[in-house]
C-alpha positions in Angstrom: -24.1 158.6 26.0 -26.0 156.7 28.7 -23.0 157.0 31.1 -23.0 160.8 30.5 -26.7 161.1 31.3 -26.3 159.0 34.5 -23.5 161.3 35.8 -25.7 164.3 35.4 -28.7 162.7 37.1 -26.9 161.6 40.2 -25.5 158.6 42.1 -29.0 157.0 42.4 -29.2 156.1 38.7 -25.5 155.6 38.0 -25.3 151.8 38.5 -28.2 150.8 36.3 -27.2 153.3 33.6 -23.7 151.9 33.5 -25.0 148.4 33.3 -27.1 149.3 30.3 -24.2 151.2 28.7 -21.8 148.2 28.8 -23.3 146.3 25.9 -23.4 149.5 23.7 -19.7 150.0 24.2 -19.0 146.4 23.4 -21.0 146.6 20.2 -19.2 149.7 19.3 -15.8 148.0 19.7 -16.9 145.0 17.6 -18.3 147.3 14.9 -15.0 149.3 14.7 -12.9 146.1 14.5 -15.2 144.7 11.8 -14.8 148.0 9.8 -11.0 147.9 10.2 -10.6 144.5 8.8 -9.0 144.4 5.4 -10.9 143.0 2.4 -9.8 139.6 1.2 -9.3 140.8 -2.4 -9.5 143.8 -4.7 -12.6 143.9 -6.9 -13.3 145.8 -10.1 -15.7 148.0 -8.2 -13.5 148.7 -5.2 -10.5 149.5 -7.5 -12.5 151.9 -9.6 -13.7 153.6 -6.4 -10.0 153.8 -5.2 -9.0 155.4 -8.5 -11.7 158.1 -8.1 -10.4 158.9 -4.6 -7.0 159.4 -6.1 -8.1 161.1 -9.2 -5.4 163.8 -9.2 -2.6 161.3 -8.3 -2.8 159.2 -11.4 -6.2 157.8 -10.8 -7.8 159.5 -13.8 -5.3 158.2 -16.4 -5.3 154.8 -14.9 -9.1 154.6 -14.8 -9.2 155.3 -18.6 -6.6 152.6 -19.3 -8.2 150.1 -16.9 -11.6 150.6 -18.6 -9.9 149.7 -21.9 -9.0 146.2 -20.7 -11.3 143.2 -21.2 -13.2 141.9 -18.2 -10.8 139.0 -18.0 -7.7 141.3 -18.2 -9.2 143.5 -15.5 -9.5 140.5 -13.2 -5.9 139.4 -13.9 -4.8 143.0 -13.4 -6.2 143.0 -9.9 -4.7 139.6 -9.0 -1.3 140.9 -10.2 -1.7 144.1 -8.0 -2.3 142.0 -4.8 0.4 139.5 -5.6 3.2 140.1 -3.0 5.8 138.3 -5.1 5.4 140.8 -7.9 6.0 143.8 -5.8 9.0 142.1 -4.1 10.4 141.5 -7.5 10.3 145.2 -8.3 14.1 145.8 -8.0 17.2 146.5 -10.1 20.9 147.4 -9.9 22.4 149.5 -12.7 25.5 151.6 -13.5 26.7 153.8 -16.3 28.4 156.9 -17.5 27.2 160.5 -17.1 25.4 162.0 -20.2 24.2 158.6 -21.4 20.5 158.0 -20.4 19.7 154.4 -19.4 16.4 152.7 -20.1 15.7 149.0 -19.6 12.6 146.8 -19.7 12.7 143.5 -17.8 9.7 141.2 -18.3 8.4 139.5 -15.2 5.9 137.4 -17.2 3.7 138.0 -20.3 1.6 140.6 -18.4 4.1 142.4 -16.2 7.3 144.3 -16.9 9.7 146.3 -14.8 11.0 149.5 -16.4 14.1 151.3 -15.2 15.2 154.8 -16.2 18.3 156.8 -15.2 19.2 160.3 -16.4 22.3 162.3 -15.4 23.7 165.7 -16.0 26.3 168.2 -14.7 25.2 171.8 -14.7 27.4 174.6 -15.9 26.9 176.5 -12.6 29.7 177.6 -10.2 29.2 174.4 -8.1 29.2 172.1 -11.1 26.0 170.5 -9.7 25.5 166.9 -10.7 22.1 165.3 -10.9 21.1 161.6 -11.0 17.5 160.7 -11.4 16.7 157.0 -10.9 13.3 155.4 -11.2 11.9 151.9 -11.3 8.3 151.2 -12.4 6.0 148.2 -12.4 3.7 148.0 -15.4 0.8 145.6 -15.9 -0.6 145.3 -19.4 1.7 148.3 -20.0 -0.2 150.4 -17.4 2.2 151.9 -14.8 1.0 151.0 -11.3 4.0 151.8 -9.1 7.0 154.0 -9.8 9.6 154.8 -7.2 12.1 157.5 -8.0 14.9 159.3 -6.3 16.8 162.3 -7.5 20.3 163.0 -6.0 22.1 166.3 -6.4 25.6 167.4 -5.3 28.3 169.9 -6.0 31.4 168.8 -7.9 33.3 172.1 -7.4 34.2 174.2 -4.4 34.2 173.6 -0.7 31.6 172.4 1.7 30.2 169.9 -0.8 28.4 167.8 1.9 26.2 170.8 2.7 25.0 170.9 -0.9 24.0 167.3 -1.3 20.3 166.8 -1.6 18.1 163.8 -2.2 14.4 163.9 -3.1 11.9 161.0 -3.3 8.9 160.7 -5.6 6.2 158.1 -5.6 3.5 157.3 -8.1 1.3 154.5 -6.9 -2.1 153.3 -8.1 -1.8 149.9 -6.6 -4.7 149.7 -4.2 -3.3 146.6 -2.6 -0.5 148.5 -0.8 -0.1 151.9 0.8 3.5 153.1 0.2 5.3 155.8 2.1 8.8 157.2 2.0 11.1 157.5 5.0 13.5 160.5 5.3 15.7 161.0 2.3 19.4 160.9 3.0 22.2 162.6 1.2 26.0 163.1 1.6 28.9 164.3 -0.5 32.5 163.6 0.3 35.3 164.3 -2.1 34.3 163.2 -5.6 31.4 160.9 -4.4 27.8 162.0 -3.9 25.3 159.5 -2.4 21.6 159.6 -1.8 19.0 157.0 -0.5 15.5 156.6 0.7 13.5 153.8 2.4 10.1 152.8 1.0 7.6 151.0 3.2 4.6 149.2 1.6 1.7 148.3 4.0 -0.8 145.7 2.8 -4.4 146.9 2.2 -5.9 143.5 1.3 -5.4 140.1 2.9 -4.3 138.5 -0.3 -1.1 140.6 -0.2 -0.1 139.1 3.1 0.1 140.6 6.6 3.7 141.8 6.6 4.9 145.1 5.2 7.5 145.2 2.4 10.5 147.5 2.9 12.7 148.6 -0.1 15.9 150.6 -0.1 16.6 152.8 -3.1 19.9 154.6 -3.6 22.2 156.2 -6.1 25.8 157.2 -6.0 27.8 159.4 -8.4 31.5 159.9 -8.9 32.5 163.0 -10.8 36.1 163.9 -11.6 37.5 165.4 -14.7 38.5 162.1 -16.2 35.8 159.9 -14.9 32.1 160.5 -14.3 29.8 157.6 -13.6 26.9 156.5 -11.4 25.6 153.4 -9.7 22.0 152.9 -8.5 19.9 150.2 -6.9 16.4 149.3 -5.7 16.5 146.3 -3.3 14.3 144.7 -0.7 15.3 145.7 2.8 
């Protein structure tokens, strides 16, 4: 502001005004940098505030379940959230036949489990549209904290199948230690094979998680012919 006033007043006061303004700009830069620094750890208070900011995106349900934990469990819950090894371990590779839902629970330790679900169907429309929905979820004390899902659709009948292949990505995340975003969803259909994939990027929000982002690739492929209809899906670290 001092520099602006000096310009309006004229050249005579420009130099001293600029000299006085310099420390103010430096202080502002320092203040912004300090504000931008990530906290070292999540706290019960900061996590509850995060859930309130994300009330409509799973925060409400999670807040109720989090409040039901003991103080010791709450502290462990937060340490698990900011543990980079846990999020990197959220992965799986599965395959199966159409029409047979798949559900698996893989314990990480006594507090954490990874849950995988796959559902498939082929519609009775003119295109014989197939759908594969594949999700992998991290649960702490049986509370879902991160679920990454893709849904792949494609035609099994008619021409121009590649134009009808579609992939959508869905994220449910109440892990305040990372901000997760999806890259462009990719889809293709060639012959009897339909494929879809998406890239997830998790950026750390607390120092305890580490400085580097975590990238995951999630994909699903389906083969649908009259005598054989099956799928394969995976979530892996990129």
